[in-house]
C-alpha positions in Angstrom: 253.0 85.6 425.2 252.7 81.8 424.6 249.3 82.4 422.9 250.9 85.0 420.7 253.6 82.6 419.5 251.0 79.9 418.7 249.0 82.4 416.7 252.0 83.5 414.7 253.0 79.8 413.9 249.4 79.1 412.8 249.4 82.1 410.5 252.8 81.0 409.0 251.4 77.5 408.2 248.3 78.9 406.6 250.4 81.3 404.5 252.6 78.4 403.3 249.5 76.4 402.3 248.2 79.3 400.3 251.6 79.7 398.6 251.7 76.0 397.7 248.3 76.1 396.1 249.3 79.2 394.0 252.6 77.5 392.9 250.7 74.3 391.8 248.1 76.3 389.8 250.7 78.5 388.1 252.9 75.5 387.2 255.9 76.9 389.1 256.0 73.8 391.3 255.1 70.5 389.8 254.5 67.3 391.7 256.8 64.2 391.2 255.4 62.2 388.2 254.4 58.6 388.8 254.7 55.9 386.2 252.4 52.9 385.9 254.2 49.7 384.9 251.8 46.9 383.8 252.3 43.6 385.6 254.9 41.4 383.9 256.8 44.3 382.4 260.6 44.3 383.0 262.5 47.5 383.4 265.9 47.3 381.8 268.6 49.8 382.8 272.2 50.2 381.8 274.8 49.8 384.6 275.1 53.0 386.7 271.5 54.0 386.1 268.6 53.7 388.6 264.9 54.2 388.6 262.2 54.8 391.2 258.7 53.5 390.6 255.7 54.8 392.4 252.6 52.6 392.5 249.4 54.2 391.3 245.9 53.1 390.5 245.9 51.8 386.8 242.6 53.8 386.3 244.6 57.0 387.0 247.6 56.1 385.0 246.4 57.3 381.7 248.1 56.0 378.5 251.7 54.9 378.5 254.1 57.0 376.4 254.9 55.7 372.9 258.5 54.9 371.8 258.5 58.1 369.8 257.5 60.1 372.8 260.2 58.5 375.0 263.0 58.5 372.5 263.8 62.2 373.2 264.3 61.4 376.9 265.4 57.8 377.2 267.8 55.7 375.1 268.9 52.3 376.2 270.5 49.2 374.6 268.1 46.3 374.2 268.3 43.6 376.7 270.5 40.7 375.5 270.5 37.8 374.6 268.2 37.7 371.6 267.4 34.3 370.1 266.3 33.8 366.4 265.9 30.4 364.9 267.8 28.7 367.7 270.7 31.2 367.3 271.6 33.2 370.4 272.9 36.8 370.0 274.7 37.4 373.3 275.9 41.0 372.8 276.5 43.9 370.5 279.7 45.8 370.9 282.2 48.2 369.2 284.9 46.6 366.9 288.0 48.2 365.4 290.4 46.4 363.2 290.4 44.5 359.9 287.0 44.5 358.1 286.6 40.9 356.8 283.0 40.8 355.7 283.7 42.0 352.1 287.1 40.3 351.8 288.9 43.6 351.6 290.6 43.6 355.0 290.4 47.4 355.2 290.8 49.0 358.6 287.7 50.1 360.4 287.1 51.8 363.7 284.1 51.6 366.1 281.7 49.6 364.0 278.9 47.3 365.3 279.7 43.7 365.9 277.8 40.8 367.5 278.5 37.5 369.1 276.3 34.6 368.0 276.0 31.0 369.0 274.0 28.3 367.2 272.2 26.4 370.0 270.0 24.5 367.5 270.6 21.3 365.5 270.3 23.3 362.2 273.2 23.9 360.0 272.8 27.4 358.5 274.4 28.1 355.1 273.2 31.7 355.4 271.4 33.5 358.2 270.9 37.2 357.8 269.9 39.0 361.0 268.4 42.5 361.1 268.4 44.6 364.2 265.6 47.2 364.1 266.8 50.3 366.1 265.7 53.8 366.5 268.7 54.8 364.4 267.8 52.5 361.5 268.3 48.8 360.7 271.7 47.1 361.2 272.2 43.8 359.3 274.6 41.0 360.0 275.2 38.2 357.5 276.2 34.9 359.0 277.4 32.0 356.8 278.3 28.4 357.5 277.0 28.6 361.1 277.0 24.9 362.1 275.4 23.5 365.3 277.3 24.5 368.4 279.4 27.1 366.6 280.2 30.5 368.1 281.1 33.4 366.0 281.9 37.1 366.0 280.1 38.9 363.1 280.7 42.4 361.9 278.0 44.7 360.5 277.5 44.0 356.8 277.7 47.7 356.0 280.2 48.6 358.7 277.6 50.6 360.5 279.1 52.6 363.4 278.3 51.3 366.9 276.2 53.4 369.2 275.8 52.2 372.8 272.6 54.3 373.2 270.7 52.7 370.3 267.3 51.3 371.3 266.8 47.9 369.7 263.1 47.1 369.3 263.5 43.6 367.7 265.8 41.2 365.9 264.6 39.1 363.0 265.9 36.8 360.4 265.4 38.4 357.0 267.1 35.5 355.1 267.6 31.9 356.3 269.0 29.1 354.2 270.0 25.7 355.7 272.3 23.2 354.2 270.6 20.4 352.3 273.4 17.9 353.1 275.1 17.9 356.5 278.5 19.7 356.1 281.4 17.3 356.7 285.2 17.1 356.3 284.7 13.6 354.8 287.7 12.2 356.7 287.1 8.8 355.0 287.9 10.5 351.6 290.3 13.4 352.4 293.3 13.7 354.6 294.0 17.3 355.6 297.2 19.1 356.7 298.1 22.8 357.2 301.4 24.5 357.9 302.6 28.1 357.5 299.5 29.1 355.5 299.8 26.1 353.1 296.8 23.8 352.9 297.3 20.1 352.0 294.4 17.9 350.9 295.0 14.2 349.9 292.5 11.9 348.3 292.6 8.7 350.3 289.3 7.3 349.1 290.8 4.8 346.5 288.8 6.5 343.8 288.7 9.7 341.8 286.6 12.6 343.1 285.7 15.7 341.3 284.9 19.4 341.8 286.5 19.5 345.2 286.0 22.7 347.3 287.4 23.4 350.8 285.6 25.9 353.0 287.2 27.7 355.9 286.9 30.6 358.3 289.2 32.9 360.3 289.3 32.6 364.1 290.2 34.8 367.1 290.5 34.2 370.8 286.7 33.9 371.1 286.2 31.4 368.3 285.2 31.8 364.7 285.7 35.3 363.4 283.6 37.0 360.6 280.3 36.1 359.0 282.2 35.5 355.8 283.3 32.0 354.8 286.2 31.5 352.4 286.6 28.6 349.9 289.3 27.3 347.6 288.7 25.1 344.5 290.9 22.1 344.1 289.0 20.6 341.2 289.3 16.9 340.2 291.5 14.7 342.4 292.6 11.2 341.3 293.0 8.6 344.0 296.2 9.2 346.0 296.7 12.8 344.8 298.0 15.3 347.3 297.0 18.9 346.4 298.9 21.7 348.2 297.9 25.4 347.9 298.2 28.7 349.8 294.6 30.0 349.8 293.8 33.7 350.3 293.0 34.6 354.0 294.3 31.2 355.1 296.8 31.0 358.0 297.6 29.2 361.2 294.4 30.7 362.8 292.1 29.4 360.1 289.6 26.6 360.7 288.5 24.2 357.9 284.8 23.7 358.2 283.8 21.3 355.5 284.6 19.9 352.0 282.3 19.4 349.1 282.9 17.1 346.0 281.1 15.1 343.4 
């Protein structure tokens, strides 16, 4: 009886082996795929996702899939931060509220926005950043980005934010630095601000001409908007106090610099 049971078990194992071979050949059963990750490559995953890597011999790995081949299966936000010209982009996120970049203040919902910080000693008059993604390029124009400044910048064209966009690279398509270091020239001008009214007094003891004041909006995170506003005060004799209520100027505005001749 014992020999009969052993014979039946052996027959069952043999039958299972034959069935497995048939399923492999017909494609009904497929083995788990392995992925070869070259040394030095970092695998970036969004929170909540996981991945399992199985080591294989590089000679057996074949060619890695291209971005086009992968885009149908995998989408992931590029790893942040990105740094361009000493400017760090710490994140891209969805923004809803007033659209300031064209000066209109129109309401928008769910558009792309980024946080930037100038970690360099350069004073950028204009820095235009382009994010190359699998859904097209997204451009952010940053103006008056002084050393150490942090800023929230909205997409120039109010492009909708998509958390699943794959960002391949970030480049500066325009870069213009100030020729003279931006300054408030506190030895020449005395500033005051109250209830949306800007006061500028010439304390230099001489006449100055073609005076412009440049300012930005702010929020709880720092400067807000790539756009920079300016108001022309014109010529100012010594001792003159000019008061004005500039557009987009309020208690949350920050005066960045003044120019004159």
